C-alpha positions, 0 to 999 in steps of 0.5 A: 748580391746586395740586399739594399741600396742607400739613398739620401733623404733628398733623393727619396723626397725628390722621387716621392714628391714627383711621383705623387704629383704624377698621380695628380696630387698638388705640390702641397698635398704631395709634400704632406704625403711624402713628409709622413712617408719619409718620417717613418723611414727616418725614425727607423720604422721601415714597415711604414716607410718606402716599402708602403709606397706600392700599397698607395700605388695599387690603392690609387690604381684600383680606385680605393684611394680617390685623388680628388676626394673632398673631405667634409666636416659632418658633425662639429662641436667646440671640442669635437668634429667628425670628418667624412673622408670620401675615400681620400688619401689617409695622410691628407685626411690625418693631417687635416684632422689633427690640425683641426684638433690642435686649433680647437685644443688651443681655444678650448683646452682639448679636442677629439676629431674622428675620420671615417672612410679614409685609407692607410695614413702611415705612422700614427706617431706622425700626427701625435707629434704634430700636436707635441710640436705645438706644445700640446699632448697629442694622440692618434690612432687608426683602425685597419683591415682586420688582421688581429685574431681576438683571444680564443678566435681563429679569424681576424676581426680587428686591425693592427689598431696602433695608438700613439701619444707624444708630449713635450719634454727635455731633452727628448719629447716623450713619443710612443707609437705602437700597434695593439698587435704583436707586430704590424702587417708591414713587418710581415710584408718585410719578412716575406720580401726577405723570404724569412720565417716569422718568429714564433708567437707572431701569427696564426694560420687559418686554423688558429695554430701558430704559423711561421709562413709570412706569405701564407698568413698575408694571403689568408688576411687578404682572402679573409680565410682565417688566421692573422696576427696575435694581439699584444700578449700573444695567443693566451690569457696567461701571457696577456693576449686579452690585454692587446685585444682590449687595447685594440678595442679601445682604438676601435671605439675612438676611430670607427665607433665614434665616427660611425664608420666601418669597423675593422672587420668590414673595411677593405671589402668590395673595393672600398678601404673605409679606414677610420682614424681618431685624433686627440689634442690636449693643452697641458695648461688646462691642468696648471702651468705648462712649463712646470708640467713639462719639467715634471715629465722631463724629471721622470724621464731622466730618472728612468734613464738613470735607473739601475741597469740590468746585468749586461745592459749599459743604457735605459731608453725612454720612448722617443730617444731611439727615433731621435738618434735614428733620424740624426743618423739617416739624415747624415748617412742616408736610408737603406732601402730593401732591393725588393722595395727598390724594384717596386719603385722602379715599377712605379717609375715605369707606370708613371713614365718617370726616368728610373735611372734619373731618380734611383740610379743605375744600381737600382736597375742593375740590382732589380734585373739581377734579382729577377734573374736570380728569382728565375 
């Protein structure tokens, strides 16, 4: 039995856009949500693409995500703003916040915008790239449900707390997007769907001991029962655990603390998401000639790619290259979607009254039915 089905970008866009409109979002809102969602899959970041669709479905169904939320600016200066999200869709709040940061940065040189009481907003890098496309340096970060176990602890207290930065360069923009945990929760969800053991050094059980059981770790995260994912650097100070822990706090400061929102350990409790985001836009022109700065960065990136290769290696990548290549490949050859995610898409069609065969094809029903029979 095949483990995936290949769909074209246009097929997935058609399905997702109609689905979010069925939920009650406008066409413009749906286009923004879908663009964030599918950009992740096009970049090869499977953990935050279509496989996250079920999370938004459940969030809307449970009332965690308010479709009719009206965000408002509750504090503002020429270089900053705080947005109260009122439990809205994270992608819409993130898009709005970064647009405000970009507009302010173009006027004043730089700006920071924070958001409180939001929900999962997709990949942090999407918003950093928004600023980069406007010739600016973009940064984006978000807290999340607590999944990071701090150094020497046995209970998750911080989120995956990713930080992304993008800056214009030739021929590829510099683009870095990474969680401050060893991996994201989404990666554990993928391993759980594949029924594969987690690699050593990724997660801890409820007693703070290493665990390879994705299902158990995820259950403990949801149940606040202890354990979770380790920070960048692993479990000990000797391997640099305190560094990932510190990066996670850096993110927390620029999201929940500055916005006066919920910190990671208080989000997703009592039927409320409460996720917080931070966005930074900087105009390179405040430091000199923007074209010269762009060329300076491009030179460094070229020198990195041309550095002496380690034995057995034939290429050095700079951050952002692989995403460019993945995007080109998936736009041309389609996107492989895990069969378990396809099953969730079929369930969503049934929930929204959409024709699954029309959107997903007969193979989707055949494979999901075969999977159900196999599981029994």
